[in-house]
C-alpha positions as CSV (number, residue, x, y, z in Angstrom):
1,M,-0.1,0.0,-0.1
2,T,2.6,2.5,1.0
3,H,4.6,1.7,-2.2
4,E,1.9,2.3,-4.5
5,F,0.7,5.5,-2.3
6,G,4.4,6.5,-3.0
7,H,3.9,6.4,-6.9
8,I,0.8,8.7,-6.5
9,V,2.6,11.2,-4.1
10,G,5.4,11.1,-6.6
11,G,3.2,11.8,-9.6
12,M,1.4,14.6,-7.7
13,A,4.8,16.3,-6.6
14,C,6.1,16.4,-10.2
15,G,2.7,17.4,-12.1
16,A,1.8,14.1,-13.4
17,T,-1.9,13.4,-14.1
18,L,-3.3,10.5,-12.2
19,T,-5.6,8.7,-14.8
20,D,-6.5,5.6,-12.8
21,F,-5.4,3.7,-9.5
22,D,-6.3,0.5,-7.5
23,L,-5.3,0.2,-4.1
24,A,-7.2,-3.1,-3.0
25,P,-5.0,-5.3,-1.2
26,W,-6.5,-8.3,-2.7
27,R,-5.4,-7.3,-6.5
28,M,-2.1,-6.0,-7.5
29,P,-2.3,-2.4,-6.7
30,Y,-1.5,0.1,-9.5
31,S,-1.6,3.6,-10.6
32,L,-1.4,5.1,-13.9
33,H,-0.4,8.7,-14.9
34,S,-0.6,10.5,-18.2
35,P,0.8,12.9,-19.0
36,D,3.9,12.4,-16.5
37,P,6.4,15.1,-17.0
38,H,8.9,13.4,-14.7
39,P,8.3,9.5,-14.6
40,L,11.8,8.6,-12.7
41,V,10.4,10.9,-9.7
42,T,6.9,9.1,-10.1
43,L,8.3,6.0,-10.4
44,W,11.2,5.9,-7.7
45,A,8.7,7.4,-5.4
46,G,7.1,4.1,-4.9
47,P,10.0,2.0,-3.7
48,L,11.5,5.0,-1.7
49,L,8.2,5.9,0.0
50,G,7.3,2.1,0.5
51,V,10.1,1.8,2.8
52,A,10.1,5.5,4.3
53,V,6.5,5.4,5.5
54,P,6.6,2.2,7.4
55,F,10.1,3.0,8.9
56,I,8.8,6.6,10.0
57,G,5.6,4.9,11.4
58,A,7.7,2.3,13.5
59,A,10.0,5.1,14.8
60,L,6.8,7.0,15.9
61,V,5.0,4.1,17.6
62,R,8.2,2.7,18.9
63,K,6.8,-0.9,19.2
64,R,8.6,-4.2,18.3
65,W,5.6,-5.1,15.9
66,A,5.9,-2.0,14.1
67,W,9.1,-2.7,13.2
68,F,8.3,-6.1,12.2
69,I,6.0,-4.5,9.5
70,A,8.6,-1.9,8.6
71,D,11.3,-4.6,8.0
72,F,9.0,-6.4,5.8
73,C,8.3,-3.5,3.7
74,L,11.9,-3.1,3.4
75,I,12.8,-6.7,2.1
76,A,9.1,-6.8,0.0
77,N,10.2,-3.5,-1.8
78,G,13.9,-4.6,-2.7
79,G,12.5,-7.9,-3.8
80,Y,9.8,-6.6,-5.9
81,L,12.1,-4.5,-7.9
82,A,14.5,-7.5,-8.3
83,L,11.9,-10.0,-9.3
84,A,10.4,-7.4,-11.6
85,W,13.6,-6.9,-13.3
86,L,13.9,-10.9,-13.6
87,S,10.6,-11.0,-15.1
88,G,10.8,-8.4,-17.5
89,D,7.0,-7.5,-17.5
90,R,7.1,-4.2,-19.1
91,F,4.1,-3.1,-16.9
92,L,5.9,-3.7,-13.4
93,D,8.1,-0.9,-11.9
94,T,11.9,-2.3,-12.9
95,P,11.5,-2.4,-16.7
96,R,9.6,1.1,-16.5
97,L,12.3,2.5,-14.4
98,L,14.9,1.4,-17.1
99,A,12.7,2.6,-19.8
100,A,12.5,5.9,-18.1
101,G,16.3,6.4,-17.9
102,A,17.2,5.0,-14.5
103,H,20.7,3.8,-14.2
104,P,20.8,0.0,-13.7
105,G,23.4,0.6,-11.1
106,S,20.9,2.5,-8.9
107,I,18.3,-0.4,-9.1
108,V,20.9,-2.8,-8.2
109,V,22.3,-0.8,-5.1
110,Y,18.4,-0.3,-4.0
111,C,17.8,-3.9,-4.3
112,M,21.1,-5.2,-2.4
113,V,20.7,-2.8,0.4
114,T,16.9,-3.3,0.9
115,I,17.2,-7.1,0.4
116,G,20.3,-7.5,2.4
117,V,19.4,-5.5,5.5
118,G,15.9,-6.3,5.2
119,Y,16.8,-10.0,5.2
120,V,18.7,-9.7,8.5
121,W,16.4,-7.5,10.4
122,F,13.1,-9.4,9.2
123,R,14.8,-12.6,10.1
124,S,15.4,-11.3,13.7
125,D,11.8,-10.2,13.7
126,C,10.6,-13.5,12.8
127,I,12.8,-15.2,15.4
128,H,11.5,-12.9,18.0
129,F,7.8,-13.4,17.2
130,L,7.8,-17.0,16.0
131,G,10.5,-18.4,18.1
132,P,9.7,-21.1,21.0
133,Q,7.9,-19.8,24.2
134,P,9.6,-20.2,27.5
135,S,7.1,-21.6,30.0
136,G,6.2,-18.3,31.4
137,G,4.5,-17.5,28.2
138,E,6.6,-14.7,27.1
139,P,8.5,-14.9,23.5
140,C,12.2,-15.5,23.9
141,R,13.8,-12.2,22.9
142,A,16.1,-12.3,20.1
143,P,19.2,-10.1,20.4
144,E,18.2,-6.7,19.5
145,R,19.9,-5.4,16.3
146,R,19.1,-1.7,16.9
147,Q,17.7,0.3,19.9
148,R,14.0,-0.2,19.8
149,V,11.4,0.2,22.7
150,S,8.8,-2.3,23.1
């Protein structure tokens, strides 16, 4: 949701006209802009805000479950761009980014950082929430990777 909302905000910020969109979570969300005078801004706003909004929310909420969601969004946005590149489907973000003039290296760096960091952090979250429960009913605490308040 935050990823697609990022495309909508990015398009609005650079003067694109939103012609159609669907944010229903049970379908593949999309947004169409035409004309779009700055497609790179519109396209990059999706993965950038798709990570930034959940992280800002988690920093404000300061709960471990919020970081779980933010970390999932981190790995999901990077994974989406990587898989979209591999699929080559011209309607997905990565081929559209490349067609709009994005440097392939910028996409590679984004995917490596988000997938790499996202994997480590999300794995820690999964261990924390899904790990074995001690007899007292409290979940086992995984080592903290950064300062968070539960």
